[in-house]
N, C-alpha and C positions, 0 to 999 in steps of 0.2 A: 437324352434320357438314359442311354447306356452308361454315360459318365456318372450320373447320379446313382444308378443302381449299383454300379461297380464300387463307387466310393463308399456307399452305405455298407456293402458287404465286406469290403476290404478295410474299412475304418473301424467303427465301433464293434461290428460283429466279429471281425478278425481278432480284435483284442479280446473279445468275449471268449472266443474259441481257444486262444492261447492260454488265457488264465484258467480255463477249465480243462486242462489236459487230462486225459484219462489216467486214473491212478493205476498202479501196478496191480496185477491179478489178485494177490492176497488181500488187497485193500477193498476190492470191489464187493458190493453188496447187491444181492438180487432183490428187486422190489417185491417178489412173491414171498420173501421170507418174513415180511412184516417188520423189518428192521429199519425202514426208512424213517419212521417217527423217532425211534431210538437215536438214529443218526442225527435227526434234526435237534433233539434235545441236547446232544453233545456239542453242537455248533457254538462257537464263541466269536462274536464280532471283534476283529483285531483292533479297531479304533472306533470308539463311539463317545459322543458327548455325554455329559452328566445329567442332562435334563430327563426327567421322567414325569409323566402326568400324575397329579394327585387324585385324579378322578377314577374311582373304582370302575373297572370294565372287565367283561369276560375276555380271557386271554386267547388270542389267535383262533377264535371260532368263526364259523361261517356267519355272514351277515344275516340279520332278520329284518323282515319288512317293518317299516316304522309304524308306530301307533299314533293315533290322533285323538286328542281330548280337549277339554276347555283350556288347559294351560297352553296347548299348541296353538289354539285359536287366538289366545291373548298375545302370545309372542308374535304371531303374524301381524295382528293389528298394531302392535307396538312398533313394528319395523316398517309399516307402510307410511310413505310420505303423505302429508295432508293433500298434496296435489296429484296423488298417484292416479286418479281417474283419468287425467289428461295425458299421462306419460307412461303408463304401465307397459303398453305394447312396445314402445321404442326403448324402454328401459331394458326389456328382455333382449332386444336386438343389440343394444349398445353395451350389454354386459361385456366388460367388467364394470362392477360396482355401481349400483343404482342409488346410493344414498350419500356419498361424500360430496362435499361442496368444493368447487374449484374456483379459484380466483385467478382469472386470466384477463388480459387486456384485449381490446378489439384488434383484430388482425393477427393475433398470436397463433402459432401452430399448436395443435393439441393432439396428444397421443391417440385418443379415442377416434376423433374425426379423421385423422390421417390414416388410421388403419381400416376404418370403415370404407372410406371413399378412394383412397390412393395407396392401399397396401402394395408393397412393403414400405412405401414412403421413404423416409431418410434412414431406414435400417441399412446396415452394411450388406454388401453383396455376398452371396454364398461363396465359401471357400472352394478351391479346387480339390480334387482327390489327394494330390500330393501334400497340399497345405493341411488338410484334415489329418492325414497320416502323421505329419510332423508334429502336430499338436498332441496327438495321442501318445506318440513315442516319448515326448518330453514330460509326460505326466505320470505320477504314481497311480496305479490302479486303485479304484475305489475300494472301500472296505467290503462292500457287497461282492465285487468281483473276486477279491481275495478269498472270501468264504467259499464261493462257488468252485474255486480251483481245487478244493479238497474233497469235492463230492463227485461220485460217479455220474457221468453225463446222463445215463439212462434213468437215474433217480429223479433228477431235476426236471427231465423232460417227460416223465411218465404222467398218466392220467389216474384219477382216483383220489379218494379222501386223504390217503397217506401222503401222496405226492403234493397235494395242495397244502397240507400241513407243513411239509418241508419248505415249500416256497414261502409260506407265511413266516416261518422261522428265519429264512434268509432276509426277509424284509424287515423283521423286527429290529428296532434300534437304528434304522437308516435315517439319515437326515435328508429330507426331501423339500425342495423349494417350490412353492406354488406362486407363480407370477400372476398377480391379480386374483382377488378372492371371489369375484362374481357378486351377484345380488344376495341378500340374506337367505334366500331359499336354498342356497348351496351349502349351508352350514353342515348338512348331513355328511358331506364329503370329508370335512375336517374331523368330524366326530368319528367316522369310520377309520380314518388314518390313525387317530389316537388309539382306538381299540386295537389296531394292529401293531401298536408299539412304535409308530413312526414319529420321529421328531420333525414336526412340520414347521416350516418357516414361510410366512406369507409376505410377499413384497406388494405393497399397495400405497395408495394415496394416504397422506397422514390422517385424514378424517374418516377413513373407512370404518364401517361397522365391525370389521374383522379384528380390529385392534383389541377389542374386549376379550377375544378368545384366549389371549395370553393369561389374563387374570382368572379366566374360567378353567385354566389348566388343559385346554384342548390343543393349543399349539405352543411350540417352544419359544418362538420369537416372531415379532412383527417388525418388518423393515420398511420405514416410510420413504417413499419416493414421490416427488411431485409429478403427477400424471398430466398436468397441464402443459408440460414441456413437449417439445417435438420428440419423435421416436428415437432419434440419434442420441439425444441427451439422456432419455430414460434408459436406453440400452447400456450406455457407458456406465451410468451410475449403478445399474443392476449388476453388471459384471464385477465392479469394484465391491459391491455389497456381498455378493456370493463368494468371492475369493476371501473376503474378510472372515467368513464363517469358520474357516480353518483355525483361526486364532481365538475363537470363542469357545471356552471349555464346555458350554452348554450344548453345543451342536457339533463342533469340529467340521471337517470338510463335507461338502454336499455330495451325496450319492446320486442325486437326480434332480432334475428340474422339470416341472410339468405345469399345465394349465387346463382348466375346464371351461375356459372362456374363448369364444370364437375369435374375437379381435386380437387376442394375445398369442394365438398360435404362431404367426410369423416371427414374432420377437423371441418366443421360447425356442423355436427351432434354431435360431441364430445364437442364442445364449448357450444352448447345449453344444453347438458346434464349436464355438470359441473356447468353451470350458472343457471340452473333451468328454462330455457326458452323453449317454444314449439319447437319441432324439430323431425327429423327422428330418430328412434332407430339406434345407430351406427352399430349394428349387421345386421340390414336390409340393410343398405347402403353397408356394406362390402360384403354381399351376392350378391347384385345387381351389384357391380363393378367387381366381379369375375364371369366370364361367366360359368365356370365349376360348381361353387357352386350354381349359379342360376338354372342350369339344374338339379342338384341333388335335390334341394328343390322341383322343379316342378315334378320330377319323383316320389318323395315320396308321393305326394298328387294326383297322377294319371293324371297330365297334360301332353299333348303330348311333347315328348322330342326326338330330333334326336340322333342317335348313336354318341358318342363322347368319347374322351380320352385325357389325358394330355401327352405331349412329353417334357421330361426334358433334353433329349440329343439324339444325332444321333443313339445311340445304342437301342433306344426304337421305332424306325421307323417301324421295321418289325412287332412288336406286334400291333402297331397302325393301320397298314394296315389290319391286320386280324380282329381287333375290329370294325373298321369303314367302310372299303371298299372304293370304288370309284364310282362316283366322290365325292370329299371331299373339305373342306375349311380349311386352316390354318389361325389361328388368335391368337394374344397375349391374354392371359387370362384377362388382365386388361387394354388393350389399349382403344383407342377411335377412332371414325369415321372409316376410311379405312386403317389406318396406320398398315402396316405389314400383311394385309389380302390378301390371295392368293388362287385361285382355283387350284386344282390338279386332274388329271384324270388317272394317272398311277403311278407305282412304280418309274419310272425314273423321272417323274415330281415331285413326292413327295420328293425324295432325293435332287433333284436340287433346288426346291423351298424352302425346309427347310433351306438349307444353305443360300439361297438368303435372306429369311426373317430374320434369326438371324443376318446375316451380315448387313442388312439394319438397324436393330434396334441398333446394336453395333456402327454404324457409326454416329448416331445422336449425336448432341451436343446441349447444352443450350447456346444460344447466343442472347443477347438483349432480354432476357426474353422469347424466343421462342425456340421450338425444331426444329432444321434444320439439313439438311445434312451437314456433315463436308466438308468445301470447301478447306481444306488444309492450311488455313492461320494461324492456331494455336489459333484462337480466340474461346472462349467458353469452356465449361467443358463437357467431354465425358459423355453421358448419361449412358453408361454401368457401371459406378461406382455405380449406384443406382438401376440398372434394374434387373428384374427377366425375363430371356429369356424363361420361360416355355411357350410352345405353345399348344393351344387347336386345336386338329384335330376333325372336326365335319362333319357328313354326309351333303352333299350338298343339299340344299333345292331349288326345282324348284318353279315356280309360281311368282305371283305378290307381290312386296314388298310394304308395307304401313307403315305409322306412325299413332299411336293412341295417341292423346293428352288427358290426363285424369286429372280431378280435383276430388280429394277425400277429404271428410270432415266427421269427426265423424264416421269413419269406413266404409263408403259407398261412391260409386262414385256419383258425382253430375253433371258431364259433361264428355262426351267422344265423340271425333270427329275423323273420319278416313280421312287421306290424302293419295292419291296414289302416289307412287314413280315410276319414269320411270325406264327402265332396266339399271342396272349398267354396267359400262364399264369393262368387265372382261379382264384379270384375276385379276385386282387390285380393282374391285368393286367401282370405282369412280362414284359418284352420277351424274345423268343427270338432271331430272326435277321432279317437284311435281305438283299435281293438287288437288284442294279441292272445293266442296265436292267429296268424292270418287265416281268413276264410277262403282264400283263393285256392284253386286246385294245386296239388303238390307239384305238378309239372311246371306250372307257371311260377310258383315260389322258387323252384330250382333255377329257372331261367333268370329270375330277378337276382338271386344270390350270385349266380355266375357272372352276370353283368356287373354287379357291384364289386366283386373281387377282381375281375379282369380290369375294371377301371382303376382301382387302387394300384394294381401292379403296373399298368401302363403309365401312371403318374410317377412311379418310382418309389412307392411305399412298400416297406417290408415288415414293419413292426407297428403296432399301435391299435387303438380302439377307434372305430370310425362310425359315423352316423351318415349313411348314404341314402339320399332321397331319390326315389324312382317312380315311374309309372308303367303299368302294364297296359299298353295301348292296343288298338286294333291292328297295329303292325308289329306287335311284340313288345319286349321290355325296352324302356328308354330311361336315361339318367336325367334327373333334375339338377342335383348338386351333390358335392362331397364335402362333408364336415370332418376335418382331421382331428377329431376329439370325441369324447363321449357325448351323446345327445343330451340336450337339456330337458326341462320340464319333467315328465314322468317316465322318461326312458329308463333310468336306472331302476326305479321301483318296479316297472313293468317286467323287465328282464329278470329281476330278482324274484318277484312273485310267481311268474309263469314258469320259468326255466331253472330257477335257483342259481343263476349266474350273477355274480356281483361285479359289475363293470367298473366300479371304483377300485376294487381290489386288483382287477386285471390291469387297469391303467397304472396303478402304482408298481405292479410287477414290471411292466414294459419300461416305465421311467427309470427303474433301477437296473435294467438289463437282465431281469430274471425271465426265463421262458414262460410263456402262457400256455396252459392246457386246461381251460375251464372245465370243471367237473360237473357234468349233468347227471344227476342221480338216476333219472328214468328217461325213456325215449318219449313217453307221453308227457304232456305239460304237468309239471309238478303242482302248479296252483290253479289248474283249470283254465278259465278265461278271465282276462282283465280288460276293461274298457274305461276310457276317461274322456272328458270333453271340457272345453271352455264354454262358459255362458256369455254370449255376446249381447250387448245392448241392442234391443229391438227398436228403440226410438231415442231421440236426444232429449236431454233434460237433466234432472238431479236425482240421484239414487237416494231414496228416502230412508231406507233401513236395510239391515241384513237379515231380517226375519226369515226370508225364504231359505236361507242356508240352515237355520235351526231345524225347520221341518224336514228339509231334504236329508239331513244327517240321520234322521230317525227312520228313514225308509229302508225296507228290506233290500239287501244287496249292496247298499252304499257303504263303502269303507270309510270315506271321509269327504267333506265338502268344505272348501275354504275360499276366502275372498282374495281378490287382487287389489281391491280398492276399499276405501272407507265409506260409510254412510255419509251422505252430504256431498259426494263427489259429482262433478259434472261429467256426463257421458255423452257419447256421440252414437247415433243410430245410423243404419246403412243408407238412409236417404240423404244424409248430410256428410258422408265421408266414410273413412275406415272405421268400422264398429269398434267400440271399446270393449276390451275383455273385462268382465265384471267379477267372475269367480270361476272356479274349476271344481270338478268332483270326479271320484273314481269308484267303480263298482267291480266286484269280483263274484263270479258264479262258476258252476261246475264245468261249463264249456264256453268257448268264445262266442258261439251263436247266442247262448243264453245271456251272456254278459252284455252283448250289443243290444239285445231286446230290452233288457233291464235298463240300460243307459238311456235308450231312446224314450222309454216310458217315463222315466224320472225326468228327463229333459223336457218332455211335453207338459209336465206338472209344475215346472218352475216358472214363476211369474214375479220377477223383481218389480218393486214399486218405483217407477220412474215417472216424475211429473215435471 
């Protein structure tokens, strides 16, 4: 761990410091003078591509919460797969890209399945500190770093509206590579990048929905790479494609590479490393993706760790029972969301559930770019060809579950916000609702933030936006898992509405090597309280229509209500397995308590027609 932390600080960050040498005294400008914006306006990017979006947009302004109308609903319905009802849950998990078609042969390796079940798979090993330093010394500084070298350090690192405007000016014109686009619901990310003047390049499968963003003027370039190959092939082709950008007059050299998709985090860390761009240390990412390794690192530095053990086969169940005890939770060591997660309370449940979880994982197939249950049609590639069915058995944690969204910059946290999660639907741990700001006592929120930040540091992270899942139990705060990227779903909108913090903007800053100092206008929540939830199928059958969303949208307090699936889709209720997510909606009220009460009232009124 010391090696990784050292190389992170002495690698990209040391280059960052060298390029931003303090100017001589006459050149220095005090932030109080109000000249920081003037300084920003005078900045000129030394090298930038010729592409500029033809789409009119407000220049370098703070983000605004999205609106929702009939056109928004039509776009969502147009992007939904006809079979989304059966696959929506695993599409979110398998993100990247829930819509492209993949033609692969039986027994072939696949980037998605390899990263879900066996990350980092065939990706190259992490470089040593000396290797990373050699890469950095051999490369020309990015245009963004060159710009920062002419600005007083205290201006770039200051808080407030003027300093944030300066950071946006540093970002404007940068070429940023996005590895995998995610499902269509992540379109807002690329729209925000366009508003900030970023030249976005998306690397994705040839049939991705994101290809159309070029014609729409939202991104500068789409680079097709066959994602049905194994990770090693995808990695090598991505390196070649990113290096080739330097010869493309539209983009020129990349300033950064980033992803908003969980399965792509390991490959992006390695791409940044080999290309000499800012990014997470690959070893830190690998530790975070492996829940067992995460807990080992935490235990080594004295952080609270539940009893846990690995199960590699049924013959190890008895020893696992003795080590962990009951109640306990079974979960794949490198899975995502609630896939394959099951609570067990006895030996009989453990033996039965272990077989169920392994069977569930082995029946998944890669079809149309998503991990779905095998429907018997023969379409798709079996995920078991690339999977590691090692299961983590862990002491069950009681108490309230929360998300802690963290912004880290230059080795310290700069923003941390707690969002409460509603009780999960056991035994599958399906999510129910979320509310922000947290309703927990401030002392407990501080403990949760401290645990999240200490965990990130012990894993070797110093920069980035993180979505850390925790529980406040009868024994204090405990970690569930670390996601080394911005949270999905409504995480971005929630932080923006409540606190005025744009996590997309902060992610782009980190990617380009620009310091983060999120500007929070007020100490109290800017937007009162926000709550949102998924509507789960209460029974199996066919969803007859979406009329329930129309009436829900008109209710007081509801900001928007939108479907995950089409009318006519087959859905699964809790009696028959993991419940299908049918739709989602979000409410906003003056306080978090009022928002939660409103959400629960509206939730009780929703009655989807399933027959």
